[in-house]
N, C-alpha and C positions, 0 to 999 in steps of 0.2 A: 504492500501500501504506500502512495508517494504522500511525503510530506503536506504537499498541499491538502489532497485528498482527508489525512489526519487534522489538520488544522481548520478543514472547512465543517467535518464530524463534530468535532468539540464544538465551535462557533455555533451551530446550528443547537446541538444540545443547551451552550450556554444560553444562550438567547430566547429558543423556546417558552421559557416560562415569562420573560422580561418583554416579549411585546405590546403585552399591556401596558406594563408600567412607561417603557422606553420611548414606545411608539408615536406618543403625541411631541415627545422633546425631538424624535430623529425625522418625522416627518416633515417636508418642508414643500412649500408653495413658493411659486415663482410667475410672471405675470411674462405673455410672452409677447413678439411683436404685432403679431395678430389682432390683439385685443383679447385674446383668452389667457386662462392661467393652466399651468402644469401642475398637478401635487402627485407628490409622490410620498409611498405608505410603504415602513419594511415591513414583509411576510417573512415568517420560518417554518419550515417544518408542515407542510401543504397547510397551513392556515388562510393559503390564498381563496382558495375554495369554499370555505368554514365561511356560514350564513353570520354566525354571532361575529365575528371576526371583521367581516364585512362593513358591518355595523358599526361596530367602532371604528373604524378607519371613514367611515362616513362620518361620522359625528367630528371626527381630528377635520377631519376636510373643512367642516361648518364651522368649527373654534375655529380656524384659521382665515377661513372668506371672512369673517364679523369682527374679529381679530384687528382686521388691515384694512377694514370698511371695502371691503372688495364686492361688487355687486348686489347692492341694497334692494334693489327689484327681487334679487332671486336669483337663482343661477341652475343651470343643468349640466349634466354629465356625457359629452359626448364621443368620450373614450374612453377605455379601458385595457390596459395589459400591463399582463406580468412579465415581468424580466427574470431571469434565474440570475445571480451573481456568484451561490456557490451551489454543486451538486455532492450530496452527501445520501448515504445509507436512511438515516433517518428522517431525511425529507430535503428539499429545497431551500435556501435561504434566497429569495425573492426580494425585490424593491417591486412595488406596484405601482403605475403611473395612469395617472387620470387626466384627460383635459375635460376642461373647466368652460363652459360660456356663461357669458350673463344674459337677462332678459331682457 
């Protein structure tokens, strides 16, 4: 087993229980040139398909949108894509990207 694979495996286990705690801190939002926003939220150990975690990620998005005064009339998510950052036997460490457009 390669060193990189071992590090990825340890990272997935170490962060697996911490997504609830560190997700709001490690998630990021940024405005894009076309007037939309990109929101990135971390996901580990196959939580990218978990409905409960998806609800939490969307709550983190909403908190960041409101804290920055983005889209006061509301917004919609126009795209969602999970990108694998580390592949490990216990589950992948992903970053989930959302494209957000104001109403």
